[in-house]
Backbone and ligand atoms as CSV (ligand in chain L), in Angstrom:
chain,resi,resn,atom,element,x,y,z
A,1,MET,N,N,-3.915,-4.154,-13.810
A,1,MET,CA,C,-4.608,-3.450,-12.781
A,1,MET,C,C,-6.128,-3.384,-12.928
A,2,ARG,N,N,-6.517,-3.445,-14.235
A,2,ARG,CA,C,-8.079,-3.237,-14.535
A,2,ARG,C,C,-8.829,-4.396,-13.827
A,3,ASP,N,N,-8.208,-5.657,-13.955
A,3,ASP,CA,C,-8.944,-6.794,-13.440
A,3,ASP,C,C,-8.890,-6.923,-11.745
A,4,ARG,N,N,-8.057,-5.980,-11.263
A,4,ARG,CA,C,-8.267,-6.035,-9.785
A,4,ARG,C,C,-9.187,-4.934,-9.244
A,5,LEU,N,N,-9.753,-4.173,-10.084
A,5,LEU,CA,C,-10.612,-3.014,-9.732
A,5,LEU,C,C,-11.966,-3.362,-10.317
A,6,SER,N,N,-13.167,-3.367,-9.491
A,6,SER,CA,C,-14.320,-3.353,-10.116
A,6,SER,C,C,-15.412,-2.373,-9.492
A,7,VAL,N,N,-16.473,-1.951,-10.307
A,7,VAL,CA,C,-17.389,-1.145,-9.877
A,7,VAL,C,C,-18.790,-1.845,-9.891
A,8,VAL,N,N,-19.438,-1.857,-8.724
A,8,VAL,CA,C,-20.778,-2.435,-8.563
A,8,VAL,C,C,-21.768,-1.422,-7.988
A,9,VAL,N,N,-23.028,-1.658,-8.281
A,9,VAL,CA,C,-23.981,-0.853,-7.662
A,9,VAL,C,C,-24.633,-1.810,-6.769
A,10,GLY,N,N,-24.800,-1.457,-5.547
A,10,GLY,CA,C,-25.617,-2.328,-4.591
A,10,GLY,C,C,-25.265,-1.785,-3.157
A,11,ASP,N,N,-25.784,-2.790,-2.312
A,11,ASP,CA,C,-25.755,-2.592,-0.857
A,11,ASP,C,C,-24.331,-3.169,-0.290
A,12,ILE,N,N,-23.529,-2.376,0.310
A,12,ILE,CA,C,-22.147,-2.811,0.688
A,12,ILE,C,C,-22.243,-3.934,1.832
A,13,THR,N,N,-23.439,-3.827,2.471
A,13,THR,CA,C,-23.511,-4.761,3.720
A,13,THR,C,C,-23.811,-6.272,3.236
A,14,LYS,N,N,-24.028,-6.412,1.901
A,14,LYS,CA,C,-24.377,-7.775,1.550
A,14,LYS,C,C,-23.107,-8.335,0.870
A,15,LEU,N,N,-21.974,-7.664,0.936
A,15,LEU,CA,C,-20.791,-8.221,0.152
A,15,LEU,C,C,-19.970,-9.097,1.029
A,16,GLU,N,N,-19.672,-10.379,0.429
A,16,GLU,CA,C,-18.784,-11.204,1.225
A,16,GLU,C,C,-17.349,-11.065,0.829
A,17,VAL,N,N,-16.674,-10.181,1.512
A,17,VAL,CA,C,-15.313,-9.800,1.219
A,17,VAL,C,C,-14.508,-9.882,2.609
A,18,ASP,N,N,-13.211,-9.796,2.453
A,18,ASP,CA,C,-12.349,-9.799,3.685
A,18,ASP,C,C,-12.702,-8.668,4.516
A,19,ALA,N,N,-12.930,-7.378,3.799
A,19,ALA,CA,C,-13.317,-6.173,4.625
A,19,ALA,C,C,-14.129,-5.306,3.793
A,20,ILE,N,N,-15.198,-4.603,4.345
A,20,ILE,CA,C,-16.031,-3.664,3.906
A,20,ILE,C,C,-15.332,-2.334,4.602
A,21,VAL,N,N,-15.456,-1.120,3.865
A,21,VAL,CA,C,-15.018,-0.023,4.500
A,21,VAL,C,C,-16.230,0.605,4.887
A,22,ASN,N,N,-16.101,1.270,6.076
A,22,ASN,CA,C,-17.241,2.181,6.520
A,22,ASN,C,C,-17.003,3.680,6.417
A,23,ALA,N,N,-17.902,4.445,5.965
A,23,ALA,CA,C,-17.707,5.950,6.115
A,23,ALA,C,C,-18.280,6.388,7.535
A,24,ALA,N,N,-17.352,6.387,8.358
A,24,ALA,CA,C,-17.579,6.505,9.737
A,24,ALA,C,C,-17.626,8.017,10.061
A,25,ASN,N,N,-17.895,8.386,11.450
A,25,ASN,CA,C,-17.687,9.659,11.923
A,25,ASN,C,C,-16.580,9.789,12.881
A,26,GLU,N,N,-16.036,10.850,13.350
A,26,GLU,CA,C,-14.822,10.938,14.203
A,26,GLU,C,C,-15.092,10.148,15.469
A,27,GLN,N,N,-16.390,10.011,15.934
A,27,GLN,CA,C,-16.638,9.536,17.301
A,27,GLN,C,C,-16.669,8.022,17.157
A,28,LEU,N,N,-16.823,7.499,15.913
A,28,LEU,CA,C,-17.196,6.190,15.598
A,28,LEU,C,C,-18.353,5.691,16.367
A,29,LEU,N,N,-19.313,6.673,16.312
A,29,LEU,CA,C,-20.657,6.354,17.029
A,29,LEU,C,C,-21.680,6.089,15.817
A,30,ARG,N,N,-22.592,5.104,15.874
A,30,ARG,CA,C,-23.483,4.796,14.946
A,30,ARG,C,C,-24.090,6.034,14.352
A,31,GLY,N,N,-24.213,6.266,12.992
A,31,GLY,CA,C,-24.775,7.282,12.500
A,31,GLY,C,C,-25.767,6.909,11.438
A,32,GLY,N,N,-25.984,7.722,10.369
A,32,GLY,CA,C,-26.955,7.430,9.341
A,32,GLY,C,C,-26.196,6.876,8.115
A,33,GLY,N,N,-26.813,6.977,6.947
A,33,GLY,CA,C,-26.198,6.436,5.569
A,33,GLY,C,C,-25.438,5.234,5.667
A,34,VAL,N,N,-24.432,4.890,5.188
A,34,VAL,CA,C,-23.693,3.622,4.969
A,34,VAL,C,C,-23.415,3.034,6.455
A,35,ASP,N,N,-23.076,4.105,7.236
A,35,ASP,CA,C,-22.667,3.682,8.603
A,35,ASP,C,C,-23.806,2.987,9.481
A,36,GLY,N,N,-24.958,3.720,9.280
A,36,GLY,CA,C,-26.229,3.002,9.885
A,36,GLY,C,C,-26.402,1.742,9.348
A,37,ALA,N,N,-26.525,1.596,8.045
A,37,ALA,CA,C,-26.669,0.358,7.367
A,37,ALA,C,C,-25.710,-0.912,7.780
A,38,ILE,N,N,-24.397,-0.502,7.912
A,38,ILE,CA,C,-23.386,-1.312,8.353
A,38,ILE,C,C,-23.776,-1.772,9.825
A,39,HIS,N,N,-23.967,-0.838,10.808
A,39,HIS,CA,C,-24.268,-1.123,12.137
A,39,HIS,C,C,-25.532,-2.018,12.218
A,40,ARG,N,N,-26.409,-1.804,11.456
A,40,ARG,CA,C,-27.702,-2.534,11.722
A,40,ARG,C,C,-27.454,-3.944,11.293
A,41,ALA,N,N,-26.736,-4.174,10.152
A,41,ALA,CA,C,-26.348,-5.593,9.593
A,41,ALA,C,C,-25.377,-6.260,10.500
A,42,ALA,N,N,-24.537,-5.531,11.061
A,42,ALA,CA,C,-23.573,-6.114,11.975
A,42,ALA,C,C,-23.904,-6.649,13.258
A,43,GLY,N,N,-24.789,-5.856,13.764
A,43,GLY,CA,C,-25.359,-6.085,15.172
A,43,GLY,C,C,-24.717,-5.388,16.240
A,44,PRO,N,N,-25.093,-5.158,17.550
A,44,PRO,CA,C,-24.632,-4.210,18.523
A,44,PRO,C,C,-23.222,-4.632,18.927
A,45,GLU,N,N,-22.706,-5.650,18.715
A,45,GLU,CA,C,-21.222,-5.982,19.076
A,45,GLU,C,C,-20.311,-4.955,18.256
A,46,LEU,N,N,-20.643,-4.566,17.229
A,46,LEU,CA,C,-19.776,-3.650,16.343
A,46,LEU,C,C,-19.757,-2.360,16.976
A,47,GLN,N,N,-20.897,-1.693,17.532
A,47,GLN,CA,C,-20.829,-0.436,18.196
A,47,GLN,C,C,-20.001,-0.608,19.490
A,48,GLU,N,N,-20.040,-1.904,20.143
A,48,GLU,CA,C,-19.319,-1.951,21.313
A,48,GLU,C,C,-17.846,-2.109,21.164
A,49,GLU,N,N,-17.299,-2.650,20.057
A,49,GLU,CA,C,-15.869,-2.595,19.642
A,49,GLU,C,C,-15.525,-1.126,19.258
A,50,CYS,N,N,-16.337,-0.616,18.676
A,50,CYS,CA,C,-16.183,0.928,18.122
A,50,CYS,C,C,-15.954,1.855,19.258
A,51,ARG,N,N,-16.850,1.503,20.346
A,51,ARG,CA,C,-16.759,2.325,21.606
A,51,ARG,C,C,-15.495,2.207,22.364
A,52,LYS,N,N,-14.853,1.010,22.377
A,52,LYS,CA,C,-13.759,0.629,22.970
A,52,LYS,C,C,-12.661,1.401,22.243
A,53,ILE,N,N,-12.548,1.477,20.871
A,53,ILE,CA,C,-11.410,2.190,20.166
A,53,ILE,C,C,-11.533,3.631,20.482
A,54,GLY,N,N,-12.725,4.204,20.598
A,54,GLY,CA,C,-12.850,5.555,21.215
A,54,GLY,C,C,-12.838,6.791,20.103
A,55,GLY,N,N,-12.663,6.539,18.937
A,55,GLY,CA,C,-12.717,7.438,17.855
A,55,GLY,C,C,-11.720,7.339,16.772
A,56,CYS,N,N,-11.837,8.253,15.842
A,56,CYS,CA,C,-10.811,8.185,14.757
A,56,CYS,C,C,-10.774,9.478,14.129
A,57,PRO,N,N,-9.492,10.132,13.958
A,57,PRO,CA,C,-9.556,11.458,13.343
A,57,PRO,C,C,-9.739,11.403,11.675
A,58,THR,N,N,-10.263,12.530,11.107
A,58,THR,CA,C,-10.509,12.486,9.776
A,58,THR,C,C,-9.251,12.049,8.975
A,59,GLY,N,N,-9.602,11.191,7.924
A,59,GLY,CA,C,-8.417,10.681,7.074
A,59,GLY,C,C,-7.856,9.431,7.573
A,60,GLU,N,N,-7.992,9.048,8.709
A,60,GLU,CA,C,-7.324,7.821,9.383
A,60,GLU,C,C,-8.424,6.616,9.348
A,61,ALA,N,N,-7.924,5.480,9.741
A,61,ALA,CA,C,-8.886,4.281,9.580
A,61,ALA,C,C,-8.582,3.322,10.653
A,62,ARG,N,N,-9.498,2.530,11.162
A,62,ARG,CA,C,-9.469,1.633,12.194
A,62,ARG,C,C,-10.216,0.411,11.876
A,63,LEU,N,N,-9.591,-0.749,12.328
A,63,LEU,CA,C,-10.190,-2.101,12.118
A,63,LEU,C,C,-10.899,-2.679,13.136
A,64,THR,N,N,-12.040,-3.230,12.728
A,64,THR,CA,C,-12.911,-4.090,13.696
A,64,THR,C,C,-13.238,-5.291,12.957
A,65,LYS,N,N,-13.832,-6.318,13.840
A,65,LYS,CA,C,-14.427,-7.434,13.170
A,65,LYS,C,C,-15.768,-7.205,12.367
A,66,GLY,N,N,-16.369,-8.063,11.577
A,66,GLY,CA,C,-17.507,-7.897,10.923
A,66,GLY,C,C,-18.819,-8.295,11.572
A,67,TYR,N,N,-18.547,-9.048,12.677
A,67,TYR,CA,C,-19.784,-9.744,13.388
A,67,TYR,C,C,-20.764,-10.461,12.458
A,68,ARG,N,N,-22.043,-9.979,12.326
A,68,ARG,CA,C,-23.022,-10.653,11.556
A,68,ARG,C,C,-22.936,-10.300,10.189
A,69,LEU,N,N,-22.094,-9.378,9.626
A,69,LEU,CA,C,-22.010,-9.173,8.273
A,69,LEU,C,C,-21.343,-10.228,7.573
A,70,PRO,N,N,-21.689,-10.498,6.304
A,70,PRO,CA,C,-20.927,-11.394,5.514
A,70,PRO,C,C,-19.424,-10.959,5.243
A,71,ALA,N,N,-19.092,-9.784,5.566
A,71,ALA,CA,C,-17.668,-9.439,5.412
A,71,ALA,C,C,-17.061,-9.847,6.690
A,72,ARG,N,N,-15.826,-10.190,6.666
A,72,ARG,CA,C,-15.211,-10.635,7.975
A,72,ARG,C,C,-14.591,-9.462,8.736
A,73,HIS,N,N,-14.451,-8.294,8.176
A,73,HIS,CA,C,-14.000,-7.235,8.941
A,73,HIS,C,C,-14.689,-5.841,8.450
A,74,VAL,N,N,-14.636,-4.902,9.255
A,74,VAL,CA,C,-14.886,-3.546,8.891
A,74,VAL,C,C,-13.599,-2.646,8.979
A,75,ILE,N,N,-13.229,-1.850,7.984
A,75,ILE,CA,C,-12.395,-0.812,8.210
A,75,ILE,C,C,-13.056,0.476,8.198
A,76,HIS,N,N,-13.000,1.120,9.489
A,76,HIS,CA,C,-13.844,2.518,9.674
A,76,HIS,C,C,-12.930,3.476,9.295
A,77,THR,N,N,-13.360,4.401,8.187
A,77,THR,CA,C,-12.461,5.587,7.952
A,77,THR,C,C,-13.299,6.767,8.028
A,78,VAL,N,N,-12.762,7.927,8.259
A,78,VAL,CA,C,-13.541,9.159,8.416
A,78,VAL,C,C,-13.219,10.088,7.328
A,79,GLY,N,N,-14.301,10.274,6.323
A,79,GLY,CA,C,-14.063,11.284,5.250
A,79,GLY,C,C,-14.140,12.688,5.749
A,80,PRO,N,N,-13.669,13.705,4.823
A,80,PRO,CA,C,-13.891,15.031,5.192
A,80,PRO,C,C,-15.244,15.361,4.913
A,81,VAL,N,N,-15.785,16.368,5.794
A,81,VAL,CA,C,-16.903,17.110,5.414
A,81,VAL,C,C,-16.576,18.141,4.325
A,82,TRP,N,N,-17.584,18.195,3.305
A,82,TRP,CA,C,-17.081,19.086,2.179
A,82,TRP,C,C,-17.418,20.588,2.652
A,83,ARG,N,N,-16.421,21.381,2.444
A,83,ARG,CA,C,-16.477,22.779,2.781
A,83,ARG,C,C,-16.128,23.640,1.745
A,84,GLY,N,N,-16.334,23.197,0.459
A,84,GLY,CA,C,-16.024,24.161,-0.705
A,84,GLY,C,C,-14.795,23.673,-1.455
A,85,GLY,N,N,-14.096,22.713,-0.838
A,85,GLY,CA,C,-12.871,22.183,-1.572
A,85,GLY,C,C,-11.570,22.959,-1.280
A,86,ASN,N,N,-11.547,23.924,-0.432
A,86,ASN,CA,C,-10.249,24.530,-0.170
A,86,ASN,C,C,-9.769,24.431,1.416
A,87,ALA,N,N,-10.410,23.304,1.970
A,87,ALA,CA,C,-10.072,22.969,3.410
A,87,ALA,C,C,-9.443,21.844,3.648
A,88,GLY,N,N,-8.667,21.293,2.455
A,88,GLY,CA,C,-7.815,20.187,2.411
A,88,GLY,C,C,-8.625,18.862,2.226
A,89,GLU,N,N,-9.819,19.127,1.672
A,89,GLU,CA,C,-10.736,17.948,1.605
A,89,GLU,C,C,-10.166,16.783,0.653
A,90,PRO,N,N,-9.483,17.182,-0.465
A,90,PRO,CA,C,-8.905,16.219,-1.492
A,90,PRO,C,C,-7.839,15.279,-0.759
A,91,ASP,N,N,-6.980,15.967,0.200
A,91,ASP,CA,C,-6.011,15.164,0.864
A,91,ASP,C,C,-6.551,14.246,1.884
A,92,PHE,N,N,-7.547,14.841,2.593
A,92,PHE,CA,C,-8.230,13.775,3.632
A,92,PHE,C,C,-8.754,12.787,2.979
A,93,LEU,N,N,-9.571,12.967,1.821
A,93,LEU,CA,C,-10.293,11.962,1.091
A,93,LEU,C,C,-9.274,10.767,0.689
A,94,ALA,N,N,-8.168,11.428,-0.028
A,94,ALA,CA,C,-7.125,10.386,-0.416
A,94,ALA,C,C,-6.610,9.487,0.694
A,95,ALA,N,N,-6.498,10.167,1.742
A,95,ALA,CA,C,-5.782,9.546,3.061
A,95,ALA,C,C,-6.820,8.432,3.470
A,96,CYS,N,N,-8.177,8.691,3.426
A,96,CYS,CA,C,-8.973,7.499,3.734
A,96,CYS,C,C,-8.903,6.229,2.910
A,97,TYR,N,N,-8.634,6.414,1.655
A,97,TYR,CA,C,-8.558,5.383,0.724
A,97,TYR,C,C,-7.079,4.772,0.956
A,98,ARG,N,N,-6.070,5.532,1.028
A,98,ARG,CA,C,-4.724,5.076,1.276
A,98,ARG,C,C,-4.582,4.273,2.583
A,99,ASN,N,N,-5.177,4.942,3.618
A,99,ASN,CA,C,-5.004,4.312,4.980
A,99,ASN,C,C,-5.774,2.925,5.041
A,100,SER,N,N,-6.918,2.923,4.451
A,100,SER,CA,C,-7.793,1.789,4.382
A,100,SER,C,C,-6.982,0.577,3.737
A,101,ILE,N,N,-6.363,0.942,2.434
A,101,ILE,CA,C,-5.802,-0.109,1.824
A,101,ILE,C,C,-4.513,-0.634,2.490
A,102,SER,N,N,-3.987,0.386,3.197
A,102,SER,CA,C,-2.659,0.079,4.090
A,102,SER,C,C,-3.004,-0.957,5.056
A,103,ILE,N,N,-4.188,-0.848,5.727
A,103,ILE,CA,C,-4.709,-1.817,6.746
A,103,ILE,C,C,-4.807,-3.236,5.955
A,104,ALA,N,N,-5.647,-3.195,4.879
A,104,ALA,CA,C,-5.922,-4.503,4.230
A,104,ALA,C,C,-4.629,-5.223,3.796
A,105,ASN,N,N,-3.765,-4.324,3.356
A,105,ASN,CA,C,-2.356,-5.021,3.002
A,105,ASN,C,C,-1.544,-5.444,4.061
A,106,ALA,N,N,-1.634,-4.775,5.266
A,106,ALA,CA,C,-0.852,-5.356,6.359
A,106,ALA,C,C,-1.623,-6.611,7.066
A,107,GLN,N,N,-2.671,-6.559,6.781
A,107,GLN,CA,C,-3.601,-7.849,7.409
A,107,GLN,C,C,-3.558,-8.968,6.361
A,108,GLY,N,N,-3.212,-8.781,5.247
A,108,GLY,CA,C,-3.406,-9.837,4.240
A,108,GLY,C,C,-4.669,-10.075,3.703
A,109,PHE,N,N,-5.489,-9.016,3.695
A,109,PHE,CA,C,-6.885,-9.260,3.148
A,109,PHE,C,C,-6.839,-9.179,1.707
A,110,ALA,N,N,-7.461,-10.167,0.976
A,110,ALA,CA,C,-7.411,-10.316,-0.448
A,110,ALA,C,C,-8.494,-9.392,-1.053
A,111,SER,N,N,-9.501,-9.192,-0.460
A,111,SER,CA,C,-10.554,-8.374,-0.976
A,111,SER,C,C,-11.109,-7.349,-0.065
A,112,ILE,N,N,-11.418,-6.119,-0.582
A,112,ILE,CA,C,-11.938,-4.903,0.068
A,112,ILE,C,C,-12.857,-4.361,-0.666
A,113,ALA,N,N,-13.900,-3.668,-0.050
A,113,ALA,CA,C,-14.955,-2.958,-0.871
A,113,ALA,C,C,-15.027,-1.651,-0.056
A,114,PHE,N,N,-15.070,-0.622,-0.987
A,114,PHE,CA,C,-15.394,0.754,-0.562
A,114,PHE,C,C,-16.822,1.255,-1.017
A,115,PRO,N,N,-17.354,2.191,-0.134
A,115,PRO,CA,C,-18.461,2.992,-0.341
A,115,PRO,C,C,-17.916,4.184,-0.855
A,116,ALA,N,N,-18.783,5.107,-1.553
A,116,ALA,CA,C,-18.286,6.439,-1.951
A,116,ALA,C,C,-18.082,7.328,-0.792
A,117,ILE,N,N,-16.897,7.269,-0.208
A,117,ILE,CA,C,-16.797,7.978,1.154
A,117,ILE,C,C,-17.104,9.480,0.838
A,118,SER,N,N,-17.673,10.049,1.824
A,118,SER,CA,C,-17.969,11.531,2.087
A,118,SER,C,C,-18.949,11.951,0.999
A,119,THR,N,N,-19.442,11.211,0.154
A,119,THR,CA,C,-20.387,11.721,-1.060
A,119,THR,C,C,-21.922,11.853,-0.520
A,120,GLY,N,N,-22.179,11.384,0.722
A,120,GLY,CA,C,-23.492,11.417,1.230
A,120,GLY,C,C,-23.879,12.615,2.072
A,121,ILE,N,N,-23.942,12.428,3.337
A,121,ILE,CA,C,-24.182,13.356,4.295
A,121,ILE,C,C,-23.021,14.416,4.240
A,122,TYR,N,N,-21.734,13.877,3.983
A,122,TYR,CA,C,-20.802,15.021,4.052
A,122,TYR,C,C,-20.650,15.691,2.716
A,123,GLY,N,N,-21.292,15.509,1.872
A,123,GLY,CA,C,-21.557,16.466,0.599
A,123,GLY,C,C,-20.286,16.738,-0.302
A,124,TYR,N,N,-19.569,15.740,-0.281
A,124,TYR,CA,C,-18.299,15.820,-1.351
A,124,TYR,C,C,-18.895,15.661,-2.751
A,125,PRO,N,N,-18.632,16.556,-3.820
A,125,PRO,CA,C,-19.197,16.195,-5.197
A,125,PRO,C,C,-18.664,14.729,-5.674
A,126,ALA,N,N,-19.665,14.089,-6.201
A,126,ALA,CA,C,-19.483,12.652,-6.330
A,126,ALA,C,C,-18.388,12.377,-7.439
A,127,ASP,N,N,-18.389,13.250,-8.517
A,127,ASP,CA,C,-17.312,12.968,-9.624
A,127,ASP,C,C,-16.023,13.204,-9.046
A,128,GLU,N,N,-15.813,14.374,-8.370
A,128,GLU,CA,C,-14.439,14.662,-7.736
A,128,GLU,C,C,-14.077,13.593,-6.904
A,129,ALA,N,N,-14.895,13.069,-6.020
A,129,ALA,CA,C,-14.624,11.981,-5.050
A,129,ALA,C,C,-14.228,10.742,-5.697
A,130,ALA,N,N,-15.062,10.333,-6.841
A,130,ALA,CA,C,-14.625,9.160,-7.487
A,130,ALA,C,C,-13.333,9.227,-8.118
A,131,ALA,N,N,-12.897,10.388,-8.626
A,131,ALA,CA,C,-11.626,10.530,-9.261
A,131,ALA,C,C,-10.532,10.257,-8.226
A,132,ILE,N,N,-10.661,10.812,-7.080
A,132,ILE,CA,C,-9.710,10.612,-5.993
A,132,ILE,C,C,-9.702,9.173,-5.502
A,133,ALA,N,N,-10.868,8.663,-5.437
A,133,ALA,CA,C,-10.972,7.268,-4.933
A,133,ALA,C,C,-10.140,6.329,-5.930
A,134,VAL,N,N,-10.445,6.357,-7.081
A,134,VAL,CA,C,-9.820,5.483,-8.204
A,134,VAL,C,C,-8.254,5.924,-8.240
A,135,LYS,N,N,-7.929,7.081,-8.325
A,135,LYS,CA,C,-6.438,7.242,-8.465
A,135,LYS,C,C,-5.652,6.967,-7.233
A,136,THR,N,N,-6.200,7.260,-6.092
A,136,THR,CA,C,-5.473,6.916,-4.808
A,136,THR,C,C,-5.354,5.374,-4.682
A,137,THR,N,N,-6.489,4.616,-5.001
A,137,THR,CA,C,-6.390,3.169,-4.828
A,137,THR,C,C,-5.267,2.578,-5.811
A,138,MET,N,N,-5.445,2.851,-6.962
A,138,MET,CA,C,-4.393,2.509,-7.950
A,138,MET,C,C,-2.938,2.763,-7.456
A,139,ASP,N,N,-2.769,4.041,-7.080
A,139,ASP,CA,C,-1.430,4.343,-6.538
A,139,ASP,C,C,-0.917,3.383,-5.293
A,140,ALA,N,N,-1.932,3.334,-4.427
A,140,ALA,CA,C,-1.583,2.535,-3.279
A,140,ALA,C,C,-1.198,1.084,-3.505
A,141,LEU,N,N,-2.094,0.472,-4.542
A,141,LEU,CA,C,-1.881,-0.969,-4.708
A,141,LEU,C,C,-0.572,-1.058,-5.520
A,142,LEU,N,N,-0.093,-0.238,-6.393
A,142,LEU,CA,C,1.040,-0.307,-6.987
A,142,LEU,C,C,2.250,0.002,-6.177
A,143,GLU,N,N,2.151,0.863,-5.195
A,143,GLU,CA,C,3.198,1.190,-4.151
A,143,GLU,C,C,3.378,-0.054,-3.183
A,144,LEU,N,N,2.395,-0.619,-2.825
A,144,LEU,CA,C,2.277,-1.593,-1.599
A,144,LEU,C,C,2.692,-2.931,-2.379
A,145,GLY,N,N,2.010,-3.291,-3.222
A,145,GLY,CA,C,2.268,-4.689,-3.877
A,145,GLY,C,C,1.516,-5.661,-2.878
A,146,GLY,N,N,1.172,-6.837,-3.502
A,146,GLY,CA,C,0.687,-7.975,-2.681
A,146,GLY,C,C,-0.906,-7.507,-2.506
A,147,ASP,N,N,-1.542,-7.967,-1.328
A,147,ASP,CA,C,-2.884,-7.759,-1.161
A,147,ASP,C,C,-3.180,-6.159,-0.835
A,148,PRO,N,N,-4.475,-5.709,-1.136
A,148,PRO,CA,C,-5.595,-6.592,-1.454
A,148,PRO,C,C,-5.569,-6.930,-3.089
A,149,GLU,N,N,-5.957,-8.069,-3.427
A,149,GLU,CA,C,-5.818,-8.444,-4.856
A,149,GLU,C,C,-6.969,-7.725,-5.610
A,150,LYS,N,N,-8.143,-7.715,-4.943
A,150,LYS,CA,C,-9.400,-7.188,-5.529
A,150,LYS,C,C,-10.036,-6.060,-4.672
A,151,VAL,N,N,-10.245,-4.823,-5.304
A,151,VAL,CA,C,-10.924,-3.758,-4.759
A,151,VAL,C,C,-12.159,-3.577,-5.474
A,152,ILE,N,N,-13.194,-3.442,-4.709
A,152,ILE,CA,C,-14.544,-3.112,-5.320
A,152,ILE,C,C,-15.014,-1.788,-4.831
A,153,PHE,N,N,-15.504,-0.993,-5.910
A,153,PHE,CA,C,-15.994,0.208,-5.467
A,153,PHE,C,C,-17.653,0.015,-5.564
A,154,CYS,N,N,-18.056,-0.056,-4.336
A,154,CYS,CA,C,-19.654,-0.293,-4.049
A,154,CYS,C,C,-20.439,0.889,-4.151
A,155,CYS,N,N,-21.050,1.234,-5.200
A,155,CYS,CA,C,-21.696,2.490,-5.232
A,155,CYS,C,C,-23.244,2.238,-4.984
A,156,PHE,N,N,-23.994,3.253,-4.375
A,156,PHE,CA,C,-25.309,2.982,-4.037
A,156,PHE,C,C,-26.237,3.444,-5.223
A,157,SER,N,N,-25.663,4.057,-6.261
A,157,SER,CA,C,-26.518,4.444,-7.366
A,157,SER,C,C,-25.877,4.290,-8.631
A,158,GLU,N,N,-26.640,4.164,-9.798
A,158,GLU,CA,C,-25.973,3.910,-10.962
A,158,GLU,C,C,-25.109,5.196,-11.396
A,159,GLU,N,N,-25.631,6.409,-10.953
A,159,GLU,CA,C,-24.807,7.576,-11.348
A,159,GLU,C,C,-23.424,7.497,-10.689
A,160,GLY,N,N,-23.465,7.062,-9.372
A,160,GLY,CA,C,-22.039,7.025,-8.582
A,160,GLY,C,C,-21.134,6.076,-9.237
A,161,ALA,N,N,-21.749,4.888,-9.650
A,161,ALA,CA,C,-20.925,3.883,-10.470
A,161,ALA,C,C,-20.359,4.570,-11.711
A,162,ALA,N,N,-21.247,5.272,-12.444
A,162,ALA,CA,C,-20.697,5.884,-13.624
A,162,ALA,C,C,-19.535,6.803,-13.371
A,163,HIS,N,N,-19.546,7.576,-12.296
A,163,HIS,CA,C,-18.392,8.382,-12.039
A,163,HIS,C,C,-17.065,7.556,-11.809
A,164,HIS,N,N,-17.313,6.427,-11.215
A,164,HIS,CA,C,-16.117,5.523,-10.931
A,164,HIS,C,C,-15.708,4.873,-12.174
A,165,ARG,N,N,-16.551,4.476,-12.961
A,165,ARG,CA,C,-16.063,3.891,-14.399
A,165,ARG,C,C,-15.470,4.963,-15.245
A,166,ALA,N,N,-15.958,6.124,-15.136
A,166,ALA,CA,C,-15.344,7.167,-15.901
A,166,ALA,C,C,-14.002,7.495,-15.440
A,167,ALA,N,N,-13.796,7.483,-14.094
A,167,ALA,CA,C,-12.516,7.829,-13.436
A,167,ALA,C,C,-11.418,6.640,-13.934
A,168,LEU,N,N,-12.027,5.438,-13.787
A,168,LEU,CA,C,-11.103,4.237,-14.146
A,168,LEU,C,C,-10.576,4.397,-15.693
A,169,ASP,N,N,-11.639,4.657,-16.633
A,169,ASP,CA,C,-11.293,4.635,-17.894
A,169,ASP,C,C,-10.350,5.737,-18.248
A,170,SER,N,N,-10.343,6.961,-17.559
A,170,SER,CA,C,-9.656,7.943,-17.943
A,170,SER,C,C,-8.271,7.803,-17.353
A,171,ILE,N,N,-8.143,7.145,-16.402
A,171,ILE,CA,C,-6.620,6.716,-15.745
A,171,ILE,C,C,-6.011,5.728,-16.640
A,172,LEU,N,N,-6.751,4.780,-16.954
A,172,LEU,CA,C,-6.248,3.501,-17.671
A,172,LEU,C,C,-6.184,3.699,-19.200
A,173,GLN,N,N,-6.712,4.574,-19.733
A,173,GLN,CA,C,-6.715,4.695,-21.374
A,173,GLN,C,C,-5.269,4.760,-21.803
L,1,ADP,P1,P,-20.652,10.378,4.429
L,1,ADP,O1,O,-20.992,10.907,5.774
L,1,ADP,O2,O,-19.117,10.046,4.314
L,1,ADP,O3,O,-21.091,11.319,3.347
L,1,ADP,P2,P,-22.809,8.647,3.863
L,1,ADP,O4,O,-23.070,7.340,4.347
L,1,ADP,O5,O,-23.923,9.765,4.018
L,1,ADP,O6,O,-21.269,8.968,4.282
L,1,ADP,O7,O,-22.640,8.486,2.325
L,1,ADP,C1,C,-21.605,7.790,1.688
L,1,ADP,C2,C,-22.023,7.033,0.412
L,1,ADP,O8,O,-22.691,5.859,0.759
L,1,ADP,C3,C,-23.219,7.803,-0.339
L,1,ADP,O9,O,-22.861,7.777,-1.751
L,1,ADP,C4,C,-24.476,7.026,-0.103
L,1,ADP,O10,O,-25.379,6.947,-1.085
L,1,ADP,C5,C,-23.753,5.485,-0.111
L,1,ADP,N1,N,-24.459,4.561,0.823
L,1,ADP,C6,C,-25.556,4.672,1.745
L,1,ADP,N2,N,-25.857,3.501,2.046
L,1,ADP,C7,C,-25.062,2.503,1.406
L,1,ADP,C8,C,-25.085,1.100,1.511
L,1,ADP,N3,N,-25.907,0.288,2.150
L,1,ADP,N4,N,-24.061,0.507,0.694
L,1,ADP,C9,C,-23.214,1.116,-0.129
L,1,ADP,N5,N,-23.405,2.538,-0.092
L,1,ADP,C10,C,-24.174,3.353,0.628
């Protein structure tokens, strides 16, 4: 399992993978943070395809093409807004990872990269989010079998990466 999961620090829009995951909003309208960066790099066709989809409830995921991105596809998932932790946030966040991996599995994508969903504007504590990201991803890979062969946690800061490495180490020890 360890060789299928990696943690990198960097800009997810630069990754050449079968799919990058976008931390989108329920309207699937271009926003800030990683969503803004992905739309900027992909070009206006991405917003057009998102508009046709029409939206996505929190915890679910939707697939589009990657357009001008080096990634061939974008999986848009909507993380929960942090409201203190007792509003179902952990379950919604886990659903984002599970549903995104499920799409990659069904599509036969060998490689997928995740940003740290909900940990920016949506305010989810980064250490708790990383633990859910890693645990849910491992469980989904074991349960589904096959693709995706490689999962990258693409963090925007060294601190975010440290949380993901710590979560990996604590689960795999
Ligand atoms: P959310 O609304 O789900 O919190 P954000 O985009 O605000 O989404 O933040 C999610 C995470 O993505 C944050 O940790 C943020 O630092 C990170 N991030 C922002 N831009 C990029 C990027 N270009 N590549 C990777 N991660 C990014």
